[in-house]
C-alpha positions, 0 to 999 in steps of 0.5 A: 017704648020704655022711658028713662025712669023705667030703666034699672040703674045697672049698666050692662054692655052687650057684645053682639058678634057673628063670631066669638066677640072677643074683639068687641069685648076687649074694646068694651073692657078697655073703655070700662076701665076708664071708669074704674068699671063703675059696676059695668057688666059686660055680656057677650052674645057670640055667633049671632048669624040669624036676623031673627035672633036680634029682637030677643037680644035687644029686648033683654038689653032693654031691661038694663041701662045698656049699651050694645057694641057689635062686630057684625059684618053682614049689612042686614044684620047691622041694620036690624040691630040698629033698628031694634035698638032704636025702639028702646033708645039703646045706644049702639057702637059699631066696632067693625064698620069704620075699620072696614070702610077705612081699609076699603078706601085704602085698598080700593076694593070692597071687603068680603063681608063674610062672618067668622073669617078670622076664626077660620084663619086661627083654625088654619094657624093652629092646624099648621102648628099641630102638623109641625109639632107632629113632624118633629115628634115623628121624624126619622122613625122616632115613634112607630105610633106616628105611622098610624096617626099620620095623614101621610107617611114618607119612607126612604133611605137616609139623605133623600130629604124626608125631613125637609119634605115633611116640614114643608108639608106640615106648613100645608097643614098635613101631618106627616111621619117619616120612616128611614129604610135600613136593611138591618132594621125591619120597617114598622109593619103598619106601613103595609096596612096604610090606605092608598095615597097615605104612603109615599116612597122616596128614591134617588140615583146612587151617584147623587146620593153618594155625593150627598152622603160624602158631603154630609160626612165632611160637614160633620168632620168625619172621613168620607171613606165610611161605609155610610157613603160607600157606593156599595152600601148605597146600592144595597140600601136602594135595592132594599128600599125599592123592595119594601116600597114595591111590597107596600105598593106605594108610589115612588118619587125619584128626588134626584135633582129635585127641589123640596118644593117640587117633590112636595107638589107631587106628594100632595097630588098623590095624597089628595087623589089617593093614588096607589101605584109605583112610580 
């Protein structure tokens, strides 16, 4: 064991974590700032997941006037670290355990004690943001490249709730593009090349679509007698869209009187099972 006189003057805070180690590093930096940092170095050792790594890290820390701050949620890792640090008289600061213990007493059940959970939560958050941005970028057939890049593609005539459905699915971290089907505009050829379960068709009863479109025109201050809301036009569009969907061989979901959540549940079933059938 090294004596006090054997330890160099350089002060180093070692941050040992089973994850990134940012939390402990921020605490260490805040503490060091109270001493004007005083020549204190901070060295982060992230993703420590094996007990066998600890002796080598602690031995390195023993070459300095050091302190070890750690965020380790696995008890045997914490025990190994404090045991090794004691051999060199290195003080340790447990950043995580006091908070875990306090929360456990508050919520009356034990923590999961799984390393890296916050990193997984962050990954999920960023995947959700990416999916939402994707849904906005490739909404309403704005860019046909979205068909190729999407996890899922939704097709259907106007006012079949394609956009709300895509946004709902984006919150489930699914990147969805939607393509409107209009008789005068050929759909992207890529929709006929998609794998089973990646293309979903939406349809709706003509009467309900007629009511929805008339209401939409009224909201915009336009006359409800426009061709867009005429029953003849609607029947033509529905017939055309059904032909496209049958040609593509994709499942077709009737969204008549369905909430977006209900449609989304069915879409996710198809997507995760890779179904390929009509209706």
